[in-house]
C-alpha positions in Angstrom: 114.3 157.4 81.3 110.8 156.9 79.5 108.2 160.1 79.0 105.4 156.4 78.3 104.6 157.7 75.3 103.9 155.0 72.8 105.7 154.6 69.2 103.7 154.5 66.1 105.2 152.2 63.3 102.6 153.1 60.0 102.8 151.1 56.8 100.0 151.7 54.2 102.1 149.9 51.4 101.0 146.6 50.6 103.9 145.0 48.7 106.4 143.1 51.0 104.2 142.5 54.0 105.4 139.1 54.5 109.2 141.5 54.9 108.2 143.9 56.8 106.4 141.4 60.0 109.6 140.0 59.8 111.8 143.7 59.5 109.5 144.3 62.7 110.0 140.8 64.4 114.1 141.7 64.2 113.2 144.9 65.6 111.4 143.9 68.2 114.0 140.9 69.0 116.8 143.5 68.9 115.2 146.4 70.9 113.1 144.8 73.5 112.5 147.1 76.2 110.6 149.3 73.3 107.9 145.8 72.8 105.8 148.3 75.0 106.4 151.9 73.2 106.3 150.1 69.8 104.1 148.7 67.1 102.7 148.6 64.0 99.5 149.7 61.8 99.3 147.9 58.8 97.1 149.7 57.0 95.8 147.2 53.4 94.3 149.2 50.0 92.7 147.3 47.6 94.7 146.9 44.6 94.2 150.0 41.9 91.5 148.6 39.1 90.1 146.7 42.1 86.3 147.7 42.1 84.3 146.2 46.0 81.3 144.9 45.5 78.2 145.9 47.7 77.2 143.1 50.9 73.8 143.3 50.3 72.6 143.8 53.7 
């Protein structure tokens, strides 16, 4: 039984990106019925101490 709702996985940490994406891929392979009802949103933040530069545009 499906309610039609989506499941959102939010990742907001930049270390271990490759491992996180591989784990998500493994999850989807292990749970093929979830492929249309779950998605990963990866937020990548600037590293500490990094300063953004204006583009001049």
